N, CA, C and O atoms as a printed pandas DataFrame, in Angstrom:
     atom_number atom_name residue_name chain_id  residue_number  x_coord  y_coord  z_coord
0              1         N          MET        A               1    0.841   -1.172    0.000
1              2        CA          MET        A               1    0.000    0.000    0.000
2              3         C          MET        A               1    0.895    1.246    0.000
3              4         O          MET        A               1    1.826    1.335    0.801
4              5         N          PRO        A               2    0.624    2.205   -0.887
5              6        CA          PRO        A               2    1.439    3.407   -0.942
6              7         C          PRO        A               2    1.291    4.251    0.321
7              8         O          PRO        A               2    0.245    4.245    0.970
8              9         N          VAL        A               3    2.338    4.961    0.650
9             10        CA          VAL        A               3    2.322    5.853    1.804
10            11         C          VAL        A               3    1.626    7.142    1.400
11            12         O          VAL        A               3    1.935    7.714    0.354
12            13         N          SER        A               4    0.680    7.609    2.227
13            14        CA          SER        A               4   -0.070    8.813    1.863
14            15         C          SER        A               4    0.260   10.000    2.755
15            16         O          SER        A               4   -0.046   11.134    2.384
16            17         N          PHE        A               5    0.873    9.786    3.916
17            18        CA          PHE        A               5    1.215   10.849    4.855
18            19         C          PHE        A               5    0.002   11.695    5.232
19            20         O          PHE        A               5    0.133   12.885    5.518
20            21         N          GLY        A               6   -1.168   11.081    5.231
21            22        CA          GLY        A               6   -2.378   11.789    5.622
22            23         C          GLY        A               6   -2.889   12.763    4.587
23            24         O          GLY        A               6   -3.795   13.545    4.876
24            25         N          LEU        A               7   -2.336   12.738    3.392
25            26        CA          LEU        A               7   -2.783   13.629    2.323
26            27         C          LEU        A               7   -4.033   13.066    1.661
27            28         O          LEU        A               7   -4.256   11.856    1.690
28            29         N          PRO        A               8   -4.848   13.927    1.067
29            30        CA          PRO        A               8   -5.992   13.415    0.299
30            31         C          PRO        A               8   -5.502   12.532   -0.847
31            32         O          PRO        A               8   -4.381   12.695   -1.328
32            33         N          LYS        A               9   -6.342   11.604   -1.276
33            34        CA          LYS        A               9   -5.951   10.613   -2.279
34            35         C          LYS        A               9   -5.353   11.231   -3.550
35            36         O          LYS        A               9   -4.322   10.739   -4.008
36            37         N          PRO        A              10   -5.934   12.272   -4.144
37            38        CA          PRO        A              10   -5.306   12.828   -5.359
38            39         C          PRO        A              10   -3.888   13.340   -5.118
39            40         O          PRO        A              10   -3.026   13.198   -5.985
40            41         N          LEU        A              11   -3.639   13.932   -3.954
41            42        CA          LEU        A              11   -2.300   14.444   -3.668
42            43         C          LEU        A              11   -1.323   13.327   -3.322
43            44         O          LEU        A              11   -0.141   13.410   -3.655
44            45         N          SER        A              12   -1.815   12.273   -2.651
45            46        CA          SER        A              12   -0.920   11.174   -2.283
46            47         C          SER        A              12   -0.421   10.421   -3.516
47            48         O          SER        A              12    0.631    9.785   -3.468
48            49         N          ARG        A              13   -1.163   10.489   -4.611
49            50        CA          ARG        A              13   -0.711    9.852   -5.854
50            51         C          ARG        A              13    0.493   10.575   -6.449
51            52         O          ARG        A              13    1.211   10.000   -7.268
52            53         N          LEU        A              14    0.722   11.809   -6.057
53            54        CA          LEU        A              14    1.830   12.590   -6.598
54            55         C          LEU        A              14    3.146   12.346   -5.862
55            56         O          LEU        A              14    4.196   12.777   -6.339
56            57         N          LEU        A              15    3.120   11.667   -4.713
57            58        CA          LEU        A              15    4.346   11.474   -3.944
58            59         C          LEU        A              15    5.398   10.646   -4.683
59            60         O          LEU        A              15    6.552   11.073   -4.720
60            61         N          PRO        A              16    5.077    9.487   -5.276
61            62        CA          PRO        A              16    6.131    8.740   -5.993
62            63         C          PRO        A              16    6.750    9.518   -7.151
63            64         O          PRO        A              16    7.976    9.541   -7.263
64            65         N          PRO        A              17    5.954   10.163   -8.027
65            66        CA          PRO        A              17    6.601   10.945   -9.095
66            67         C          PRO        A              17    7.419   12.114   -8.557
67            68         O          PRO        A              17    8.450   12.465   -9.132
68            69         N          LEU        A              18    6.972   12.715   -7.467
69            70        CA          LEU        A              18    7.721   13.818   -6.877
70            71         C          LEU        A              18    9.066   13.336   -6.345
71            72         O          LEU        A              18   10.080   14.014   -6.507
72            73         N          ALA        A              19    9.075   12.169   -5.713
73            74        CA          ALA        A              19   10.329   11.616   -5.202
74            75         C          ALA        A              19   11.303   11.329   -6.338
75            76         O          ALA        A              19   12.497   11.600   -6.213
76            77         N          VAL        A              20   10.811   10.790   -7.430
77            78        CA          VAL        A              20   11.667   10.502   -8.580
78            79         C          VAL        A              20   12.165   11.798   -9.211
79            80         O          VAL        A              20   13.332   11.888   -9.592
80            81         N          SER        A              21   11.309   12.789   -9.327
81            82        CA          SER        A              21   11.722   14.046   -9.963
82            83         C          SER        A              21   12.792   14.758   -9.141
83            84         O          SER        A              21   13.684   15.390   -9.706
84            85         N          ILE        A              22   12.713   14.663   -7.818
85            86        CA          ILE        A              22   13.751   15.274   -6.982
86            87         C          ILE        A              22   15.081   14.572   -7.213
87            88         O          ILE        A              22   16.119   15.226   -7.313
88            89         N          THR        A              23   15.059   13.251   -7.298
89            90        CA          THR        A              23   16.280   12.487   -7.557
90            91         C          THR        A              23   16.885   12.856   -8.898
91            92         O          THR        A              23   18.093   13.068   -8.998
92            93         N          VAL        A              24   16.067   12.934   -9.919
93            94        CA          VAL        A              24   16.552   13.278  -11.261
94            95         C          VAL        A              24   17.096   14.700  -11.277
95            96         O          VAL        A              24   18.111   14.964  -11.921
96            97         N          MET        A              25   16.438   15.616  -10.583
97            98        CA          MET        A              25   16.902   16.993  -10.555
98            99         C          MET        A              25   18.277   17.098   -9.887
99           100         O          MET        A              25   19.158   17.797  -10.387
100          101         N          VAL        A              26   18.457   16.410   -8.767
101          102        CA          VAL        A              26   19.753   16.445   -8.086
102          103         C          VAL        A              26   20.835   15.862   -8.991
103          104         O          VAL        A              26   21.931   16.416   -9.077
104          105         N          PHE        A              27   20.540   14.750   -9.666
105          106        CA          PHE        A              27   21.523   14.142  -10.559
106          107         C          PHE        A              27   21.869   15.068  -11.719
107          108         O          PHE        A              27   23.037   15.200  -12.083
108          109         N          SER        A              28   20.859   15.707  -12.300
109          110        CA          SER        A              28   21.137   16.548  -13.463
110          111         C          SER        A              28   21.939   17.788  -13.083
111          112         O          SER        A              28   22.803   18.215  -13.849
112          113         N          VAL        A              29   21.675   18.370  -11.926
113          114        CA          VAL        A              29   22.451   19.527  -11.494
114          115         C          VAL        A              29   23.887   19.113  -11.195
115          116         O          VAL        A              29   24.826   19.845  -11.510
116          117         N          THR        A              30   24.056   17.943  -10.590
117          118        CA          THR        A              30   25.396   17.443  -10.309
118          119         C          THR        A              30   26.140   17.156  -11.608
119          120         O          THR        A              30   27.325   17.468  -11.729
120          121         N          ALA        A              31   25.457   16.569  -12.570
121          122        CA          ALA        A              31   26.090   16.262  -13.855
122          123         C          ALA        A              31   26.492   17.539  -14.592
123          124         O          ALA        A              31   27.456   17.528  -15.357
124          125         N          LEU        A              32   25.775   18.625  -14.375
125          126        CA          LEU        A              32   26.126   19.894  -15.005
126          127         C          LEU        A              32   27.501   20.378  -14.546
127          128         O          LEU        A              32   28.231   21.001  -15.317
128          129         N          SER        A              33   27.852   20.093  -13.299
129          130        CA          SER        A              33   29.174   20.506  -12.817
130          131         C          SER        A              33   30.285   19.780  -13.568
131          132         O          SER        A              33   31.365   20.339  -13.758
132          133         N          PHE        A              34   30.038   18.540  -13.999
133          134        CA          PHE        A              34   31.032   17.814  -14.789
134          135         C          PHE        A              34   31.267   18.508  -16.124
135          136         O          PHE        A              34   32.407   18.649  -16.567
136          137         N          VAL        A              35   30.191   18.938  -16.757
137          138        CA          VAL        A              35   30.299   19.608  -18.056
138          139         C          VAL        A              35   31.068   20.916  -17.909
139          140         O          VAL        A              35   31.946   21.211  -18.719
140          141         N          LEU        A              36   30.751   21.692  -16.896
141          142        CA          LEU        A              36   31.436   22.971  -16.712
142          143         C          LEU        A              36   32.911   22.775  -16.393
143          144         O          LEU        A              36   33.757   23.524  -16.879
144          145         N          THR        A              37   33.221   21.775  -15.583
145          146        CA          THR        A              37   34.623   21.486  -15.259
146          147         C          THR        A              37   35.380   21.009  -16.493
147          148         O          THR        A              37   36.516   21.422  -16.730
148          149         N          ALA        A              38   34.747   20.138  -17.279
149          150        CA          ALA        A              38   35.394   19.641  -18.494
150          151         C          ALA        A              38   35.612   20.766  -19.490
151          152         O          ALA        A              38   36.666   20.835  -20.120
152          153         N          ALA        A              39   34.629   21.650  -19.642
153          154        CA          ALA        A              39   34.778   22.774  -20.566
154          155         C          ALA        A              39   35.925   23.686  -20.139
155          156         O          ALA        A              39   36.682   24.171  -20.979
156          157         N          LYS        A              40   36.051   23.915  -18.846
157          158        CA          LYS        A              40   37.156   24.751  -18.363
158          159         C          LYS        A              40   38.498   24.061  -18.594
159          160         O          LYS        A              40   39.466   24.703  -18.999
160          161         N          ALA        A              41   38.557   22.750  -18.338
161          162        CA          ALA        A              41   39.812   22.010  -18.524
162          163         C          ALA        A              41   40.213   21.959  -19.986
163          164         O          ALA        A              41   41.404   21.965  -20.298
164          165         N          LEU        A              42   39.243   21.908  -20.887
165          166        CA          LEU        A              42   39.528   21.840  -22.320
166          167         C          LEU        A              42   39.726   23.218  -22.938
167          168         O          LEU        A              42   40.118   23.324  -24.100
168          169         N          GLY        A              43   39.459   24.269  -22.178
169          170        CA          GLY        A              43   39.625   25.625  -22.700
170          171         C          GLY        A              43   38.552   26.011  -23.697
171          172         O          GLY        A              43   38.816   26.758  -24.638
172          173         N          VAL        A              44   37.348   25.510  -23.499
173          174        CA          VAL        A              44   36.241   25.786  -24.416
174          175         C          VAL        A              44   35.639   27.147  -24.064
175          176         O          VAL        A              44   35.470   27.461  -22.886
176          177         N          ASP        A              45   35.313   27.957  -25.076
177          178        CA          ASP        A              45   34.745   29.279  -24.817
178          179         C          ASP        A              45   33.279   29.175  -24.386
179          180         O          ASP        A              45   32.688   28.095  -24.416
180          181         N          GLY        A              46   32.705   30.307  -23.988
181          182        CA          GLY        A              46   31.347   30.333  -23.437
182          183         C          GLY        A              46   30.277   29.857  -24.397
183          184         O          GLY        A              46   29.372   29.121  -24.004
184          185         N          ALA        A              47   30.369   30.271  -25.657
185          186        CA          ALA        A              47   29.347   29.881  -26.638
186          187         C          ALA        A              47   29.372   28.376  -26.886
187          188         O          ALA        A              47   28.324   27.736  -26.968
188          189         N          ALA        A              48   30.565   27.820  -27.005
189          190        CA          ALA        A              48   30.667   26.370  -27.223
190          191         C          ALA        A              48   30.206   25.603  -25.987
191          192         O          ALA        A              48   29.612   24.532  -26.110
192          193         N          THR        A              49   30.475   26.142  -24.797
193          194        CA          THR        A              49   30.013   25.492  -23.571
194          195         C          THR        A              49   28.492   25.493  -23.505
195          196         O          THR        A              49   27.882   24.488  -23.138
196          197         N          ARG        A              50   27.885   26.610  -23.858
197          198        CA          ARG        A              50   26.419   26.659  -23.881
198          199         C          ARG        A              50   25.853   25.667  -24.883
199          200         O          ARG        A              50   24.854   25.004  -24.605
200          201         N          GLY        A              51   26.480   25.562  -26.041
201          202        CA          GLY        A              51   26.036   24.583  -27.032
202          203         C          GLY        A              51   26.204   23.151  -26.548
203          204         O          GLY        A              51   25.354   22.297  -26.802
204          205         N          TRP        A              52   27.298   22.897  -25.853
205          206        CA          TRP        A              52   27.565   21.567  -25.314
206          207         C          TRP        A              52   26.502   21.203  -24.275
207          208         O          TRP        A              52   25.983   20.087  -24.279
208          209         N          ILE        A              53   26.183   22.145  -23.391
209          210        CA          ILE        A              53   25.164   21.899  -22.369
210          211         C          ILE        A              53   23.804   21.687  -23.022
211          212         O          ILE        A              53   23.062   20.786  -22.632
212          213         N          ALA        A              54   23.473   22.508  -24.009
213          214        CA          ALA        A              54   22.194   22.353  -24.697
214          215         C          ALA        A              54   22.098   21.005  -25.391
215          216         O          ALA        A              54   21.032   20.391  -25.409
216          217         N          THR        A              55   23.199   20.541  -25.961
217          218        CA          THR        A              55   23.198   19.245  -26.643
218          219         C          THR        A              55   23.073   18.099  -25.654
219          220         O          THR        A              55   22.307   17.160  -25.874
220          221         N          ILE        A              56   23.824   18.176  -24.571
221          222        CA          ILE        A              56   23.820   17.076  -23.594
222          223         C          ILE        A              56   22.479   16.963  -22.890
223          224         O          ILE        A              56   22.038   15.856  -22.578
224          225         N          TYR        A              57   21.825   18.084  -22.635
225          226        CA          TYR        A              57   20.543   18.052  -21.939
226          227         C          TYR        A              57   19.354   18.116  -22.893
227          228         O          TYR        A              57   18.331   17.477  -22.645
228          229         N          GLY        A              58   19.471   18.870  -23.968
229          230        CA          GLY        A              58   18.333   19.094  -24.848
230          231         C          GLY        A              58   17.928   17.897  -25.674
231          232         O          GLY        A              58   16.744   17.563  -25.737
232          233         N          ILE        A              59   18.877   17.246  -26.306
233          234        CA          ILE        A              59   18.543   16.095  -27.161
234          235         C          ILE        A              59   17.959   14.940  -26.351
235          236         O          ILE        A              59   16.916   14.410  -26.732
236          237         N          PRO        A              60   18.598   14.522  -25.233
237          238        CA          PRO        A              60   17.970   13.455  -24.443
238          239         C          PRO        A              60   16.602   13.853  -23.889
239          240         O          PRO        A              60   15.701   13.018  -23.805
240          241         N          ALA        A              61   16.442   15.132  -23.508
241          242        CA          ALA        A              61   15.144   15.567  -22.989
242          243         C          ALA        A              61   14.067   15.479  -24.066
243          244         O          ALA        A              61   12.959   15.014  -23.800
244          245         N          ALA        A              62   14.386   15.922  -25.270
245          246        CA          ALA        A              62   13.409   15.865  -26.359
246          247         C          ALA        A              62   13.070   14.423  -26.719
247          248         O          ALA        A              62   11.903   14.091  -26.925
248          249         N          LEU        A              63   14.090   13.564  -26.795
249          250        CA          LEU        A              63   13.828   12.156  -27.106
250          251         C          LEU        A              63   13.033   11.475  -25.998
251          252         O          LEU        A              63   12.133   10.684  -26.279
252          253         N          SER        A              64   13.355   11.774  -24.749
253          254        CA          SER        A              64   12.621   11.193  -23.624
254          255         C          SER        A              64   11.174   11.657  -23.628
255          256         O          SER        A              64   10.263   10.866  -23.386
256          257         N          PHE        A              65   10.963   12.942  -23.902
257          258        CA          PHE        A              65    9.607   13.480  -23.975
258          259         C          PHE        A              65    8.804   12.772  -25.063
259          260         O          PHE        A              65    7.663   12.366  -24.839
260          261         N          PHE        A              66    9.406   12.628  -26.239
261          262        CA          PHE        A              66    8.722   11.954  -27.344
262          263         C          PHE        A              66    8.407   10.504  -26.993
263          264         O          PHE        A              66    7.275   10.056  -27.174
264          265         N          LEU        A              67    9.392    9.768  -26.496
265          266        CA          LEU        A              67    9.193    8.353  -26.184
266          267         C          LEU        A              67    8.175    8.146  -25.071
267          268         O          LEU        A              67    7.393    7.196  -25.107
268          269         N          THR        A              68    8.184    9.035  -24.084
269          270        CA          THR        A              68    7.237    8.917  -22.974
270          271         C          THR        A              68    5.808    9.094  -23.470
271          272         O          THR        A              68    4.923    8.327  -23.092
272          273         N          PHE        A              69    5.577   10.082  -24.301
273          274        CA          PHE        A              69    4.222   10.290  -24.814
274          275         C          PHE        A              69    3.844    9.278  -25.886
275          276         O          PHE        A              69    2.670    8.927  -26.008
276          277         N          ARG        A              70    4.786    8.812  -26.646
277          278        CA          ARG        A              70    4.494    7.819  -27.689
278          279         C          ARG        A              70    4.091    6.480  -27.090
279          280         O          ARG        A              70    3.129    5.862  -27.546
280          281         N          TYR        A              71    4.823    6.022  -26.063
281          282        CA          TYR        A              71    4.562    4.705  -25.485
282          283         C          TYR        A              71    3.836    4.767  -24.151
283          284         O          TYR        A              71    3.598    3.732  -23.531
284          285         N          ARG        A              72    3.481    5.964  -23.702
285          286        CA          ARG        A              72    2.707    6.181  -22.483
286          287         C          ARG        A              72    3.312    5.520  -21.250
287          288         O          ARG        A              72    2.604    4.955  -20.416
288          289         N          GLN        A              73    4.616    5.602  -21.154
289          290        CA          GLN        A              73    5.358    5.154  -19.983
290          291         C          GLN        A              73    6.675    5.925  -19.954
291          292         O          GLN        A              73    7.167    6.354  -20.997
292          293         N          PRO        A              74    7.241    6.099  -18.772
293          294        CA          PRO        A              74    8.478    6.891  -18.715
294          295         C          PRO        A              74    9.659    6.146  -19.337
295          296         O          PRO        A              74   10.103    5.123  -18.816
296          297         N          LEU        A              75   10.153    6.660  -20.436
297          298        CA          LEU        A              75   11.329    6.109  -21.110
298          299         C          LEU        A              75   12.346    7.237  -21.239
299          300         O          LEU        A              75   12.109    8.219  -21.943
300          301         N          PHE        A              76   13.465    7.092  -20.565
301          302        CA          PHE        A              76   14.462    8.156  -20.551
302          303         C          PHE        A              76   15.675    7.769  -21.368
303          304         O          PHE        A              76   16.136    6.629  -21.327
304          305         N          VAL        A              77   16.177    8.723  -22.101
305          306        CA          VAL        A              77   17.401    8.545  -22.860
306          307         C          VAL        A              77   18.551    8.946  -21.941
307          308         O          VAL        A              77   18.494    9.989  -21.289
308          309         N          ALA        A              78   19.580    8.128  -21.890
309          310        CA          ALA        A              78   20.679    8.343  -20.941
310          311         C          ALA        A              78   21.475    9.593  -21.264
311          312         O          ALA        A              78   21.614    9.984  -22.423
312          313         N          TRP        A              79   21.995   10.207  -20.215
313          314        CA          TRP        A              79   22.887   11.341  -20.387
314          315         C          TRP        A              79   24.280   10.838  -20.684
315          316         O          TRP        A              79   24.568    9.652  -20.517
316          317         N          SER        A              80   25.130   11.715  -21.114
317          318        CA          SER        A              80   26.486   11.320  -21.481
318          319         C          SER        A              80   27.502   11.801  -20.447
319          320         O          SER        A              80   28.561   12.319  -20.803
320          321         N          THR        A              81   27.177   11.629  -19.178
321          322        CA          THR        A              81   28.069   12.072  -18.114
322          323         C          THR        A              81   29.412   11.364  -18.183
323          324         O          THR        A              81   30.457   11.990  -18.008
324          325         N          SER        A              82   29.387   10.071  -18.437
325          326        CA          SER        A              82   30.659    9.343  -18.506
326          327         C          SER        A              82   31.514    9.835  -19.673
327          328         O          SER        A              82   32.739    9.884  -19.558
328          329         N          GLY        A              83   30.903   10.192  -20.767
329          330        CA          GLY        A              83   31.646   10.752  -21.896
330          331         C          GLY        A              83   32.260   12.102  -21.570
331          332         O          GLY        A              83   33.369   12.409  -22.009
332          333         N          VAL        A              84   31.543   12.905  -20.805
333          334        CA          VAL        A              84   32.071   14.209  -20.392
334          335         C          VAL        A              84   33.268   14.019  -19.470
335          336         O          VAL        A              84   34.276   14.714  -19.604
336          337         N          ILE        A              85   33.159   13.084  -18.541
337          338        CA          ILE        A              85   34.276   12.823  -17.626
338          339         C          ILE        A              85   35.481   12.320  -18.414
339          340         O          ILE        A              85   36.612   12.720  -18.137
340          341         N          PHE        A              86   35.250   11.447  -19.393
341          342        CA          PHE        A              86   36.338   10.952  -20.225
342          343         C          PHE        A              86   36.980   12.091  -21.007
343          344         O          PHE        A              86   38.205   12.173  -21.098
344          345         N          ALA        A              87   36.153   12.973  -21.574
345          346        CA          ALA        A              87   36.688   14.107  -22.332
346          347         C          ALA        A              87   37.510   15.015  -21.433
347          348         O          ALA        A              87   38.547   15.527  -21.854
348          349         N          ALA        A              88   37.063   15.219  -20.208
349          350        CA          ALA        A              88   37.817   16.064  -19.277
350          351         C          ALA        A              88   39.161   15.438  -18.926
351          352         O          ALA        A              88   40.144   16.146  -18.705
352          353         N          SER        A              89   39.201   14.113  -18.876
353          354        CA          SER        A              89   40.471   13.452  -18.554
354          355         C          SER        A              89   41.489   13.587  -19.680
355          356         O          SER        A              89   42.684   13.388  -19.464
356          357         N          LEU        A              90   41.024   13.924  -20.879
357          358        CA          LEU        A              90   41.915   14.085  -22.025
358          359         C          LEU        A              90   42.386   15.520  -22.216
359          360         O          LEU        A              90   43.032   15.832  -23.216
360          361         N          ALA        A              91   42.071   16.385  -21.279
361          362        CA          ALA        A              91   42.413   17.809  -21.422
362          363         C          ALA        A              91   43.900   17.981  -21.684
363          364         O          ALA        A              91   44.746   17.423  -20.985
364          365         N          GLY        A              92   44.193   18.765  -22.707
365          366        CA          GLY        A              92   45.570   19.052  -23.049
366          367         C          GLY        A              92   46.154   18.106  -24.084
367          368         O          GLY        A              92   47.192   18.417  -24.669
368          369         N          ARG        A              93   45.540   16.984  -24.328
369          370        CA          ARG        A              93   46.069   16.040  -25.332
370          371         C          ARG        A              93   45.497   16.381  -26.707
371          372         O          ARG        A              93   46.168   17.057  -27.487
372          373         N          PRO        A              94   44.274   15.935  -27.031
373          374        CA          PRO        A              94   43.699   16.390  -28.311
374          375         C          PRO        A              94   42.972   17.719  -28.104
375          376         O          PRO        A              94   42.647   18.095  -26.978
376          377         N          SER        A              95   42.726   18.413  -29.201
377          378        CA          SER        A              95   41.990   19.676  -29.107
378          379         C          SER        A              95   40.494   19.373  -28.981
379          380         O          SER        A              95   40.048   18.245  -29.194
380          381         N          TYR        A              96   39.745   20.402  -28.634
381          382        CA          TYR        A              96   38.293   20.251  -28.509
382          383         C          TYR        A              96   37.675   19.868  -29.853
383          384         O          TYR        A              96   36.755   19.052  -29.900
384          385         N          ALA        A              97   38.164   20.441  -30.927
385          386        CA          ALA        A              97   37.645   20.108  -32.260
386          387         C          ALA        A              97   37.913   18.639  -32.602
387          388         O          ALA        A              97   37.063   17.978  -33.199
388          389         N          GLU        A              98   39.088   18.127  -32.228
389          390        CA          GLU        A              98   39.403   16.714  -32.475
390          391         C          GLU        A              98   38.495   15.806  -31.647
391          392         O          GLU        A              98   38.073   14.752  -32.123
392          393         N          LEU        A              99   38.193   16.207  -30.417
393          394        CA          LEU        A              99   37.275   15.418  -29.591
394          395         C          LEU        A              99   35.873   15.392  -30.186
395          396         O          LEU        A              99   35.218   14.350  -30.205
396          397         N          ARG        A             100   35.414   16.548  -30.675
397          398        CA          ARG        A             100   34.093   16.589  -31.311
398          399         C          ARG        A             100   34.050   15.690  -32.533
399          400         O          ARG        A             100   33.079   14.959  -32.732
400          401         N          GLY        A             101   35.093   15.736  -33.354
401          402        CA          GLY        A             101   35.141   14.887  -34.545
402          403         C          GLY        A             101   35.163   13.408  -34.192
403          404         O          GLY        A             101   34.502   12.600  -34.844
404          405         N          ALA        A             102   35.926   13.052  -33.158
405          406        CA          ALA        A             102   35.985   11.650  -32.737
406          407         C          ALA        A             102   34.633   11.180  -32.225
407          408         O          ALA        A             102   34.222   10.056  -32.512
408          409         N          CYS        A             103   33.931   12.028  -31.468
409          410        CA          CYS        A             103   32.599   11.661  -30.967
410          411         C          CYS        A             103   31.607   11.516  -32.114
411          412         O          CYS        A             103   30.772   10.611  -32.102
412          413         N          LEU        A             104   31.692   12.396  -33.098
413          414        CA          LEU        A             104   30.805   12.310  -34.257
414          415         C          LEU        A             104   31.051   11.019  -35.036
415          416         O          LEU        A             104   30.103   10.337  -35.426
416          417         N          MET        A             105   32.312   10.687  -35.261
417          418        CA          MET        A             105   32.639    9.450  -35.982
418          419         C          MET        A             105   32.184    8.216  -35.191
419          420         O          MET        A             105   31.646    7.271  -35.769
420          421         N          ALA        A             106   32.400    8.228  -33.872
421          422        CA          ALA        A             106   31.967    7.102  -33.045
422          423         C          ALA        A             106   30.451    6.945  -33.112
423          424         O          ALA        A             106   29.942    5.827  -33.199
424          425         N          GLY        A             107   29.732    8.066  -33.071
425          426        CA          GLY        A             107   28.277    8.010  -33.183
426          427         C          GLY        A             107   27.821    7.468  -34.518
427          428         O          GLY        A             107   26.866    6.693  -34.575
428          429         N          CYS        A             108   28.483    7.857  -35.592
429          430        CA          CYS        A             108   28.136    7.344  -36.927
430          431         C          CYS        A             108   28.402    5.843  -37.027
431          432         O          CYS        A             108   27.613    5.108  -37.621
432          433         N          ILE        A             109   29.498    5.398  -36.455
433          434        CA          ILE        A             109   29.818    3.964  -36.490
434          435         C          ILE        A             109   28.795    3.167  -35.695
435          436         O          ILE        A             109   28.330    2.123  -36.154
436          437         N          VAL        A             110   28.438    3.650  -34.500
437          438        CA          VAL        A             110   27.431    2.962  -33.685
438          439         C          VAL        A             110   26.091    2.938  -34.413
439          440         O          VAL        A             110   25.400    1.919  -34.405
440          441         N          PHE        A             111   25.718    4.057  -35.042
441          442        CA          PHE        A             111   24.466    4.106  -35.796
442          443         C          PHE        A             111   24.482    3.119  -36.949
443          444         O          PHE        A             111   23.505    2.403  -37.168
444          445         N          ALA        A             112   25.589    3.075  -37.693
445          446        CA          ALA        A             112   25.698    2.156  -38.839
446          447         C          ALA        A             112   25.621    0.703  -38.375
447          448         O          ALA        A             112   24.966   -0.121  -39.013
448          449         N          LEU        A             113   26.282    0.393  -37.276
449          450        CA          LEU        A             113   26.212   -0.983  -36.758
450          451         C          LEU        A             113   24.811   -1.320  -36.286
451          452         O          LEU        A             113   24.334   -2.431  -36.514
452          453         N          GLY        A             114   24.147   -0.386  -35.635
453          454        CA          GLY        A             114   22.789   -0.628  -35.178
454          455         C          GLY        A             114   21.808   -0.758  -36.332
455          456         O          GLY        A             114   20.889   -1.575  -36.273
456          457         N          ALA        A             115   21.989    0.036  -37.380
457          458        CA          ALA        A             115   21.101   -0.021  -38.531
458          459         C          ALA        A             115   21.311   -1.284  -39.355
459          460         O          ALA        A             115   20.408   -1.709  -40.076
460          461         N          SER        A             116   22.481   -1.881  -39.260
461          462        CA          SER        A             116   22.751   -3.062  -40.072
462          463         C          SER        A             116   22.208   -4.351  -39.460
463          464         O          SER        A             116   22.196   -5.393  -40.115
464          465         N          VAL        A             117   21.767   -4.285  -38.230
465          466        CA          VAL        A             117   21.264   -5.505  -37.567
466          467         C          VAL        A             117   19.841   -5.765  -37.921
467          468         O          VAL        A             117   19.259   -6.745  -37.456
């Protein structure tokens, strides 16, 4: 039986989604610090950092929104936090442009392999 904390039934139904949304919000804010740290370590300017943040958060959010409404269940597309941490660990070795090109090529290869199955 779900916990209601003495709330009326319509409000008690909101407790599980609220708990999940708080968890997701804390994770996403924490993950944002990784992006900002990686951008600083790589020497990326403000405009490119804003674009990077918009890409990392915007594309998964749009895909998750579409999938959730299409299949009527919460389906989330994963964030690329581990990729950001990996990119930050490479600071000073390849340039930011080389990292972007490598990520684009890796994405194309993964897409081609997935499409061929």
